[in-house]
KEKE-3310 file (N, C-alpha, C; in steps of 0.2 Angstrom, whole numbers, plus 5000, padded with zeros to 4 digits):
npx = (5781:5797:5811:5822:5822:5830:5843:5860:5875:5891:5908:5921:5932:5927:5923:5926:5940:5948:5947:5947:5955:5947:5934:5940:5935:5926:5911:5896:5883:5866:5852:5836:5824:5827:5836:5849:5866:5882:5899:5909:5920:5920:5924:5920:5907:5902:5900:5889:5878:5864:5865:5858:5852:5848:5858:5856:5863:5868:5873:5877:5888:5900:5902:5915:5911:5913:5918:5928:5926:5931:5927:5924:5931:5942:5939:5937:5925:5916:5907:5895:5890:5874:5863:5858:5849:5842:5846:5863:5870:5866:5865:5859:5865:5875:5880:5890:5882:5888:5892:5881:5877:5866:5867:5880:5896:5906:5923:5929:5942:5954:5961:5959:5956:5951:5945:5929:5915:5902:5885:5877:5862:5846:5832:5816:5820:5830:5846:5856:5869:5873:5881:5893:5894:5891:5893:5902:5906:5919:5925:5923:5931:5943:5944:5937:5933:5934:5918:5919:5911:5906:5910:5921:5936:5946:5956:5952:5962:5973:5970:5957:5949:5948:5944:5933:5923:5913:5918:5910:5904:5896:5887:5887:5882:5880:5881:5886:5894:5886:5888:5888:5892:5905:5913:5915:5925:5931:5935:5928:5915:5915:5917:5905:5897:5902:5897:5884:5877:5867:5868:5862:5859:5854:5851:5853:5854:5863:5858:5851:5840:5845:5855:5852:5850:5838:5828:5816:5806:5797:5797:5788:5786:5796:5802:5806:5819:5818:5825:5833:5831:5834:5827:5831:5822:5826:5833:5823:5814:5823:5823:5810:5808:5816:5809:5797:5801:5804:5817:5830:5831:5843:5846:5859:5864:5856:5851:5849:5838:5828:5826:5821:5809:5802:5799:5791:5775:5760:5763:5774:5788:5789:5797:5812:5817:5815:5809:5811:5804:5803:5800:5806:5801:5797:5783:5784:5779:5788:5791:5800:5813:5823:5834:5847:5862:5873:5880:5885:5875:5873:5868:5850:5846:5838:5843:5846:5834:5827:5834:5831:5817:5818:5824:5813:5804:5797:5792:5788:5790:5794:5800:5810:5818:5823:5831:5840:5847:5852:5861:5869:5875:5882:5891:5899:5905:5912:5921:5919:5920:5912:5900:5903:5916:5917:5914:5903:5886:5876:5859:5848)
npy = (5578:5581:5591:5590:5577:5570:5573:5570:5566:5570:5567:5578:5572:5562:5566:5564:5571:5568:5556:5538:5526:5521:5509:5504:5509:5507:5497:5496:5485:5484:5475:5477:5470:5462:5470:5466:5470:5471:5471:5476:5478:5490:5484:5471:5470:5463:5450:5452:5456:5449:5438:5442:5454:5471:5486:5503:5518:5535:5545:5558:5573:5582:5599:5611:5621:5631:5647:5662:5679:5696:5711:5729:5735:5727:5716:5699:5687:5671:5660:5648:5640:5635:5632:5636:5651:5660:5656:5654:5664:5669:5664:5655:5656:5651:5660:5668:5678:5691:5694:5697:5710:5719:5723:5725:5723:5710:5704:5690:5677:5684:5696:5702:5693:5681:5684:5688:5697:5700:5704:5706:5700:5699:5694:5691:5683:5674:5672:5678:5678:5688:5687:5694:5687:5671:5657:5643:5625:5623:5636:5635:5623:5628:5639:5637:5629:5613:5609:5606:5601:5612:5606:5599:5605:5612:5618:5614:5602:5596:5582:5581:5584:5573:5563:5568:5564:5552:5537:5534:5546:5556:5566:5583:5594:5595:5602:5596:5581:5565:5556:5542:5535:5537:5527:5517:5507:5504:5491:5485:5487:5479:5466:5465:5464:5452:5443:5442:5453:5466:5483:5499:5516:5532:5550:5563:5579:5586:5598:5612:5605:5593:5596:5607:5613:5608:5619:5622:5619:5609:5594:5593:5605:5609:5614:5607:5611:5611:5599:5594:5579:5564:5550:5537:5529:5515:5512:5513:5503:5492:5492:5491:5478:5470:5472:5466:5453:5449:5452:5460:5477:5489:5504:5516:5527:5542:5551:5544:5536:5545:5550:5539:5536:5548:5547:5536:5530:5524:5510:5510:5518:5536:5543:5552:5569:5577:5585:5586:5589:5581:5575:5564:5556:5549:5539:5536:5527:5516:5512:5507:5503:5490:5489:5500:5508:5519:5534:5540:5552:5570:5577:5579:5581:5581:5570:5561:5559:5553:5541:5535:5533:5524:5513:5510:5505:5493:5492:5505:5523:5528:5518:5515:5527:5526:5514:5518:5528:5521:5513:5522:5527:5515:5515:5526:5523:5512:5519:5523:5533:5549:5557:5565:5561:5549:5533:5519:5513:5499:5495:5483)
npz = (5840:5846:5842:5850:5854:5846:5849:5853:5863:5857:5857:5852:5846:5839:5827:5811:5803:5793:5779:5780:5770:5755:5757:5769:5780:5796:5799:5805:5808:5808:5812:5810:5814:5825:5832:5833:5833:5825:5821:5807:5793:5779:5768:5769:5764:5752:5757:5765:5759:5751:5737:5722:5726:5724:5723:5725:5720:5722:5709:5708:5705:5714:5715:5715:5725:5734:5737:5738:5740:5739:5746:5742:5752:5754:5762:5765:5761:5763:5752:5748:5734:5730:5721:5704:5703:5694:5681:5674:5679:5691:5708:5721:5738:5752:5766:5779:5791:5793:5781:5773:5766:5758:5741:5741:5732:5726:5723:5714:5712:5709:5697:5681:5666:5671:5683:5692:5696:5708:5714:5729:5733:5742:5741:5747:5758:5753:5749:5737:5724:5711:5697:5685:5674:5667:5678:5677:5677:5674:5677:5691:5694:5692:5701:5712:5729:5737:5744:5759:5774:5788:5800:5798:5802:5795:5781:5764:5755:5741:5740:5744:5733:5726:5735:5741:5733:5725:5717:5706:5702:5691:5686:5687:5700:5714:5730:5741:5746:5742:5755:5759:5748:5747:5752:5743:5732:5715:5714:5725:5720:5709:5715:5722:5711:5706:5716:5713:5716:5710:5703:5702:5697:5702:5701:5713:5716:5729:5741:5750:5755:5760:5770:5778:5794:5807:5814:5821:5836:5836:5827:5816:5811:5803:5787:5772:5759:5742:5731:5716:5706:5697:5689:5678:5665:5662:5674:5683:5679:5682:5696:5699:5694:5703:5714:5711:5710:5722:5727:5737:5739:5741:5747:5744:5754:5761:5752:5741:5745:5748:5735:5729:5737:5734:5720:5719:5713:5714:5714:5705:5697:5695:5681:5674:5675:5690:5706:5724:5740:5751:5767:5778:5792:5809:5809:5796:5781:5772:5755:5745:5748:5756:5763:5770:5767:5775:5782:5799:5806:5809:5825:5828:5815:5799:5792:5802:5807:5797:5796:5809:5807:5796:5803:5812:5804:5804:5817:5822:5823:5835:5842:5832:5833:5847:5845:5835:5842:5853:5846:5841:5853:5856:5845:5848:5860:5855:5848:5835:5820:5815:5804:5788:5783:5790:5798:5793:5792:5790:5788:5790)
capx = (5788:5802:5818:5827:5822:5835:5850:5865:5881:5896:5914:5924:5937:5924:5921:5932:5943:5951:5944:5951:5956:5940:5933:5943:5931:5922:5904:5891:5878:5860:5846:5830:5819:5830:5840:5856:5872:5889:5904:5913:5923:5916:5926:5916:5900:5900:5898:5883:5872:5863:5865:5851:5850:5850:5860:5855:5868:5867:5879:5879:5895:5901:5905:5920:5906:5915:5922:5930:5926:5933:5923:5927:5936:5947:5937:5936:5919:5916:5901:5894:5885:5869:5860:5856:5842:5839:5851:5869:5874:5863:5865:5857:5871:5875:5886:5889:5877:5892:5893:5875:5876:5863:5870:5888:5899:5912:5927:5931:5947:5959:5960:5960:5950:5949:5941:5922:5912:5895:5882:5873:5854:5842:5825:5811:5824:5834:5853:5858:5874:5872:5888:5893:5894:5889:5897:5901:5910:5926:5928:5923:5936:5949:5945:5933:5936:5930:5914:5919:5906:5909:5913:5928:5939:5953:5955:5953:5968:5972:5967:5950:5946:5947:5941:5926:5919:5912:5921:5906:5901:5896:5883:5888:5876:5879:5885:5889:5894:5882:5894:5888:5895:5913:5917:5916:5930:5929:5936:5922:5909:5916:5916:5898:5894:5904:5893:5877:5873:5866:5869:5859:5861:5850:5854:5850:5859:5863:5857:5849:5835:5848:5859:5849:5848:5831:5828:5810:5806:5793:5799:5783:5786:5802:5801:5812:5820:5817:5831:5832:5834:5832:5828:5830:5817:5829:5834:5816:5812:5827:5821:5803:5808:5819:5803:5792:5804:5806:5824:5831:5833:5847:5848:5866:5864:5849:5849:5846:5832:5823:5824:5816:5803:5798:5797:5786:5769:5755:5767:5780:5792:5789:5804:5814:5819:5809:5811:5807:5805:5800:5803:5804:5802:5792:5780:5783:5779:5793:5789:5805:5820:5823:5840:5850:5869:5873:5885:5883:5873:5873:5862:5844:5846:5833:5845:5846:5827:5825:5837:5827:5811:5819:5825:5807:5799:5792:5790:5786:5795:5797:5805:5816:5822:5827:5835:5846:5851:5856:5866:5874:5879:5887:5896:5903:5909:5917:5926:5918:5921:5906:5899:5905:5922:5918:5912:5897:5881:5871:5853:5844)
capy = (5575:5586:5590:5589:5570:5568:5575:5565:5569:5567:5570:5581:5568:5557:5569:5563:5576:5565:5550:5532:5523:5519:5502:5502:5512:5502:5496:5494:5482:5483:5471:5480:5465:5459:5474:5464:5474:5468:5476:5473:5483:5491:5479:5465:5471:5458:5445:5454:5457:5443:5437:5444:5460:5477:5491:5509:5523:5542:5547:5566:5575:5588:5605:5615:5626:5635:5652:5667:5685:5702:5717:5735:5737:5722:5711:5693:5683:5664:5659:5641:5640:5630:5631:5642:5654:5663:5656:5652:5670:5671:5658:5655:5655:5652:5664:5671:5684:5697:5696:5698:5717:5719:5727:5724:5719:5706:5702:5683:5674:5689:5701:5700:5689:5675:5687:5689:5701:5698:5708:5702:5701:5696:5694:5686:5678:5670:5675:5677:5682:5689:5688:5698:5683:5664:5653:5636:5620:5625:5641:5632:5619:5632:5644:5635:5625:5608:5611:5602:5604:5616:5602:5598:5611:5613:5620:5608:5601:5593:5576:5581:5585:5566:5559:5570:5563:5545:5534:5533:5552:5558:5572:5589:5598:5595:5607:5592:5574:5559:5553:5535:5532:5539:5521:5512:5507:5500:5484:5483:5486:5473:5461:5464:5461:5445:5439:5442:5459:5471:5490:5504:5523:5538:5556:5568:5584:5588:5605:5614:5600:5588:5598:5613:5611:5609:5625:5622:5615:5603:5591:5594:5612:5610:5614:5605:5614:5607:5597:5591:5572:5561:5542:5535:5523:5509:5511:5512:5496:5487:5492:5488:5471:5467:5472:5461:5446:5448:5453:5465:5484:5492:5511:5518:5534:5545:5555:5539:5534:5551:5551:5533:5537:5553:5545:5530:5532:5518:5503:5510:5525:5541:5544:5558:5575:5579:5588:5584:5592:5575:5575:5557:5555:5546:5533:5536:5520:5515:5508:5506:5500:5485:5491:5506:5509:5526:5536:5542:5558:5575:5577:5583:5583:5578:5564:5556:5558:5548:5534:5533:5531:5518:5508:5508:5504:5487:5493:5511:5528:5529:5512:5516:5532:5523:5509:5521:5532:5516:5511:5528:5527:5510:5517:5531:5519:5508:5524:5524:5540:5551:5562:5564:5557:5544:5526:5518:5508:5495:5494:5478)
capz = (5841:5848:5839:5855:5855:5842:5851:5856:5864:5853:5858:5846:5843:5835:5821:5807:5800:5787:5778:5779:5763:5753:5759:5775:5786:5800:5797:5810:5804:5812:5810:5812:5817:5831:5836:5834:5830:5825:5819:5802:5789:5773:5762:5770:5762:5748:5761:5770:5755:5748:5730:5719:5729:5720:5727:5721:5721:5719:5705:5707:5706:5718:5712:5719:5726:5740:5734:5742:5737:5742:5745:5740:5757:5755:5767:5762:5763:5760:5749:5746:5729:5731:5714:5700:5705:5688:5675:5677:5682:5698:5712:5728:5741:5760:5768:5786:5792:5792:5774:5770:5765:5752:5736:5741:5727:5728:5717:5715:5708:5707:5693:5674:5662:5675:5688:5691:5701:5709:5718:5734:5734:5747:5740:5750:5763:5749:5749:5730:5721:5704:5694:5679:5668:5669:5682:5675:5681:5672:5682:5698:5695:5692:5706:5718:5733:5739:5749:5765:5779:5793:5806:5796:5804:5791:5774:5759:5752:5734:5741:5745:5727:5724:5741:5743:5727:5724:5711:5701:5701:5684:5684:5691:5702:5721:5734:5746:5743:5745:5758:5760:5742:5747:5755:5738:5727:5709:5716:5729:5716:5705:5720:5723:5705:5706:5721:5711:5718:5705:5705:5698:5698:5701:5703:5717:5718:5736:5742:5756:5758:5764:5775:5782:5801:5809:5819:5824:5842:5834:5820:5811:5809:5799:5780:5768:5753:5736:5727:5710:5705:5690:5688:5671:5664:5663:5681:5686:5677:5685:5703:5699:5693:5709:5719:5709:5711:5729:5728:5741:5736:5746:5745:5747:5756:5762:5746:5736:5748:5747:5728:5727:5740:5731:5714:5719:5712:5712:5712:5701:5698:5690:5678:5672:5680:5695:5712:5730:5747:5755:5774:5781:5800:5813:5807:5788:5778:5766:5750:5740:5750:5761:5767:5769:5769:5777:5787:5805:5805:5815:5830:5827:5808:5795:5790:5807:5808:5792:5798:5814:5804:5793:5808:5815:5798:5806:5824:5823:5823:5842:5843:5828:5837:5852:5842:5832:5847:5857:5841:5840:5859:5855:5840:5851:5865:5851:5844:5827:5818:5813:5799:5781:5782:5795:5797:5790:5795:5786:5791:5786)
cpx = (5793:5808:5823:5827:5827:5842:5854:5871:5887:5903:5917:5928:5934:5921:5927:5934:5946:5948:5949:5951:5949:5940:5936:5940:5927:5915:5901:5885:5872:5855:5840:5825:5821:5833:5847:5860:5878:5893:5909:5917:5920:5918:5923:5909:5898:5897:5891:5877:5871:5863:5858:5849:5852:5852:5859:5859:5866:5874:5880:5886:5896:5905:5910:5916:5907:5920:5923:5930:5928:5929:5927:5932:5941:5945:5935:5929:5919:5908:5901:5888:5880:5866:5859:5849:5838:5844:5858:5873:5871:5862:5863:5864:5870:5881:5885:5885:5881:5893:5887:5873:5873:5865:5877:5890:5905:5916:5930:5937:5952:5957:5961:5955:5948:5945:5933:5920:5904:5892:5877:5866:5851:5835:5821:5815:5829:5841:5855:5865:5873:5878:5887:5894:5893:5895:5896:5906:5917:5929:5928:5929:5943:5950:5941:5937:5931:5925:5914:5914:5910:5912:5919:5932:5946:5951:5955:5960:5967:5969:5960:5946:5944:5942:5934:5922:5918:5916:5917:5902:5901:5892:5884:5882:5876:5884:5888:5889:5889:5887:5894:5892:5903:5917:5918:5921:5927:5930:5930:5916:5909:5915:5909:5895:5896:5900:5886:5873:5873:5866:5865:5860:5856:5854:5850:5855:5858:5863:5855:5844:5839:5852:5857:5847:5840:5831:5822:5810:5802:5796:5794:5783:5792:5800:5807:5812:5820:5824:5829:5835:5831:5833:5826:5825:5820:5831:5828:5814:5816:5825:5814:5803:5811:5813:5798:5794:5806:5813:5825:5833:5837:5849:5855:5865:5856:5847:5846:5839:5826:5821:5819:5809:5799:5796:5792:5779:5765:5758:5772:5783:5790:5796:5805:5816:5813:5813:5807:5809:5802:5804:5801:5806:5797:5790:5779:5783:5783:5790:5794:5811:5819:5829:5843:5857:5870:5879:5882:5881:5873:5867:5856:5843:5841:5836:5845:5838:5824:5828:5833:5820:5812:5820:5819:5802:5794:5789:5788:5791:5798:5802:5811:5821:5826:5832:5841:5850:5855:5862:5871:5878:5884:5893:5901:5908:5914:5922:5925:5918:5914:5906:5902:5911:5923:5916:5905:5892:5877:5865:5849:5838)
cpy = (5581:5585:5588:5581:5567:5570:5570:5568:5566:5570:5573:5576:5562:5559:5568:5569:5574:5558:5544:5530:5520:5511:5500:5505:5506:5502:5493:5491:5481:5480:5474:5476:5463:5464:5472:5469:5470:5472:5472:5479:5484:5486:5472:5465:5466:5452:5446:5455:5451:5443:5439:5451:5466:5483:5498:5515:5530:5544:5554:5567:5581:5593:5608:5622:5631:5640:5658:5674:5691:5708:5723:5738:5732:5717:5705:5689:5676:5663:5651:5642:5634:5628:5637:5644:5657:5662:5655:5658:5672:5664:5659:5652:5654:5656:5666:5677:5691:5699:5698:5706:5718:5724:5728:5720:5716:5704:5695:5682:5679:5694:5698:5696:5683:5677:5688:5694:5699:5703:5704:5704:5697:5696:5689:5681:5674:5675:5673:5681:5682:5691:5692:5694:5676:5661:5646:5632:5621:5630:5639:5628:5623:5636:5642:5631:5619:5610:5607:5605:5607:5612:5599:5604:5612:5615:5614:5608:5597:5586:5576:5582:5578:5562:5561:5570:5555:5543:5534:5540:5554:5564:5578:5592:5598:5600:5603:5585:5570:5554:5546:5532:5533:5532:5516:5513:5504:5493:5481:5482:5480:5466:5460:5461:5453:5440:5439:5448:5464:5478:5494:5511:5528:5544:5561:5573:5587:5595:5606:5609:5595:5590:5604:5610:5612:5614:5625:5617:5609:5601:5593:5601:5614:5610:5612:5610:5609:5605:5593:5584:5569:5553:5541:5529:5516:5507:5509:5505:5491:5486:5489:5480:5467:5467:5466:5454:5445:5449:5459:5471:5487:5499:5513:5526:5537:5548:5550:5537:5539:5551:5545:5534:5542:5551:5539:5532:5525:5512:5504:5517:5530:5543:5551:5563:5577:5583:5586:5588:5587:5576:5569:5557:5551:5540:5532:5528:5520:5511:5505:5502:5495:5486:5497:5506:5517:5527:5537:5550:5563:5575:5581:5585:5579:5571:5559:5554:5552:5541:5531:5530:5524:5512:5506:5507:5498:5488:5500:5516:5529:5524:5513:5522:5530:5518:5513:5525:5527:5514:5516:5528:5521:5512:5522:5527:5514:5512:5524:5532:5542:5556:5560:5560:5551:5537:5525:5513:5505:5493:5489:5476)
cpz = (5841:5844:5844:5857:5851:5843:5854:5857:5860:5854:5852:5842:5839:5829:5816:5803:5793:5785:5779:5772:5761:5754:5766:5781:5790:5798:5803:5807:5810:5809:5813:5816:5824:5835:5836:5830:5830:5820:5813:5799:5782:5768:5763:5767:5757:5752:5765:5766:5751:5740:5727:5721:5724:5724:5722:5724:5718:5715:5704:5708:5709:5715:5717:5721:5731:5737:5739:5738:5742:5741:5743:5746:5759:5760:5763:5765:5760:5758:5747:5741:5730:5724:5711:5702:5699:5683:5678:5679:5689:5702:5719:5732:5749:5761:5776:5786:5791:5785:5770:5770:5758:5747:5736:5735:5729:5722:5719:5710:5705:5701:5686:5671:5667:5681:5687:5697:5702:5714:5723:5734:5739:5746:5744:5754:5759:5748:5742:5729:5713:5701:5687:5673:5671:5673:5680:5679:5680:5676:5689:5699:5695:5698:5713:5723:5735:5745:5755:5770:5784:5799:5804:5797:5801:5784:5769:5756:5745:5735:5741:5738:5724:5729:5743:5737:5726:5717:5705:5699:5694:5682:5689:5694:5710:5725:5740:5743:5746:5749:5759:5754:5743:5749:5749:5733:5720:5710:5720:5725:5712:5709:5721:5717:5705:5711:5719:5713:5712:5707:5700:5701:5697:5702:5707:5718:5725:5737:5749:5759:5762:5770:5779:5789:5802:5815:5823:5831:5840:5827:5815:5808:5804:5791:5776:5762:5747:5733:5721:5709:5699:5691:5681:5670:5665:5670:5684:5685:5681:5693:5704:5698:5699:5714:5718:5711:5718:5731:5733:5737:5742:5744:5748:5748:5757:5756:5741:5739:5747:5740:5727:5730:5736:5724:5713:5718:5710:5710:5707:5701:5693:5687:5676:5677:5684:5701:5718:5736:5752:5762:5777:5788:5803:5810:5799:5786:5772:5761:5745:5742:5756:5766:5766:5772:5770:5782:5794:5805:5811:5819:5827:5819:5804:5793:5796:5808:5803:5794:5804:5811:5800:5798:5811:5810:5800:5813:5826:5824:5830:5843:5838:5831:5842:5850:5839:5838:5852:5852:5841:5847:5859:5851:5844:5856:5861:5847:5837:5826:5814:5807:5792:5779:5787:5793:5794:5794:5789:5790:5787:5789)
residu = (UNK:UNK:UNK:UNK:UNK:UNK:UNK:UNK:UNK:UNK:UNK:UNK:UNK:UNK:UNK:UNK:UNK:UNK:UNK:UNK:UNK:UNK:UNK:UNK:UNK:UNK:UNK:UNK:UNK:UNK:UNK:UNK:UNK:UNK:UNK:UNK:UNK:UNK:UNK:UNK:UNK:UNK:UNK:UNK:UNK:UNK:UNK:UNK:UNK:UNK:UNK:UNK:UNK:UNK:UNK:UNK:UNK:UNK:UNK:UNK:UNK:UNK:UNK:UNK:UNK:UNK:UNK:UNK:UNK:UNK:UNK:UNK:UNK:UNK:UNK:UNK:UNK:UNK:UNK:UNK:UNK:UNK:UNK:UNK:UNK:UNK:UNK:UNK:UNK:UNK:UNK:UNK:UNK:UNK:UNK:UNK:UNK:UNK:UNK:UNK:UNK:UNK:UNK:UNK:UNK:UNK:UNK:UNK:UNK:UNK:UNK:UNK:UNK:UNK:UNK:UNK:UNK:UNK:UNK:UNK:UNK:UNK:UNK:UNK:UNK:UNK:UNK:UNK:UNK:UNK:UNK:UNK:UNK:UNK:UNK:UNK:UNK:UNK:UNK:UNK:UNK:UNK:UNK:UNK:UNK:UNK:UNK:UNK:UNK:UNK:UNK:UNK:UNK:UNK:UNK:UNK:UNK:UNK:UNK:UNK:UNK:UNK:UNK:UNK:UNK:UNK:UNK:UNK:UNK:UNK:UNK:UNK:UNK:UNK:UNK:UNK:UNK:UNK:UNK:UNK:UNK:UNK:UNK:UNK:UNK:UNK:UNK:UNK:UNK:UNK:UNK:UNK:UNK:UNK:UNK:UNK:UNK:UNK:UNK:UNK:UNK:UNK:UNK:UNK:UNK:UNK:UNK:UNK:UNK:UNK:UNK:UNK:UNK:UNK:UNK:UNK:UNK:UNK:UNK:UNK:UNK:UNK:UNK:UNK:UNK:UNK:UNK:UNK:UNK:UNK:UNK:UNK:UNK:UNK:UNK:UNK:UNK:UNK:UNK:UNK:UNK:UNK:UNK:UNK:UNK:UNK:UNK:UNK:UNK:UNK:UNK:UNK:UNK:UNK:UNK:UNK:UNK:UNK:UNK:UNK:UNK:UNK:UNK:UNK:UNK:UNK:UNK:UNK:UNK:UNK:UNK:UNK:UNK:UNK:UNK:UNK:UNK:UNK:UNK:UNK:UNK:UNK:UNK:UNK:UNK:UNK:UNK:UNK:UNK:UNK:UNK:UNK:UNK:UNK:UNK:UNK:UNK:UNK:UNK:UNK:UNK:UNK:UNK:UNK:UNK:UNK:UNK:UNK:UNK:UNK:UNK:UNK:UNK:UNK:UNK:UNK:UNK:UNK:UNK:UNK:UNK:UNK:UNK:UNK:UNK:UNK:UNK:UNK:UNK:UNK:UNK:UNK:UNK:UNK:UNK:UNK:UNK:UNK:UNK:UNK:UNK:UNK:UNK:UNK:UNK:UNK:UNK:UNK)
# end
């Protein structure tokens, strides 16, 4: 399977730079069995999910993980903190190649007691920053920036601190938002509950495994990075009960679906803190979810490959790929907005 098979042309104006109000984004509904598509708004979701269904959300909380450091010559470099590599003082980071000067020291957040220094390390292909003291969420909240993805071509503003976070986020740890969840309001969740739709929450901290691009020519050669996740025993029991009773399970977001598929063992869920490097594509056989609520994803990404596999769960991966690319072409023609702050899809 070629990575190039998952490319599609997207006009720049279809890449959302700002979000719509929560619940007001457009929603493209796709029925896998028939290929039927129709157009709604996210606030219509309670009328589209059958009573008794269980929707599973990712409650990770995004850190202000984007920081700027100045080297000894006064040059500024940007770093995205991904995860702790060796305790809270050493972090794996993403930065531009120009900043990867091994042994270089950078100063962060000004001078005085609020400032930090860090040394850049590059062992075994991993880019690390070793700080002179632990980096915690309080320091990041004061000095970091919202880690908007690079296709949002503007600086973050105060509104992003709220909008690039789900209303139910509670566990710090992500370097990017689980963007499907950005559409939901407390009122929408309440309306779903009033219609008999159950909700449950798992946690997967979004990192390199979710957003690192596929650079290999063949899909099979791509290696996923590990991400940590947790499914509590009570949540697992509720999802298992829904499956036993024949009620639909709807995963909200690709991160949620990856966690569910990773934890499924012999007819039930492994619970507690875990990690996953699962790569879902092609003819993958799904075991946990009957529906997927998701955003529109970047070309040739692992997320797009997962969505294609899910769309082809009943008819095969190649059929799913064709169906999703046809659906994306229709979305572009209908002027849907794409990516993190864009519109949504519901695949049933």
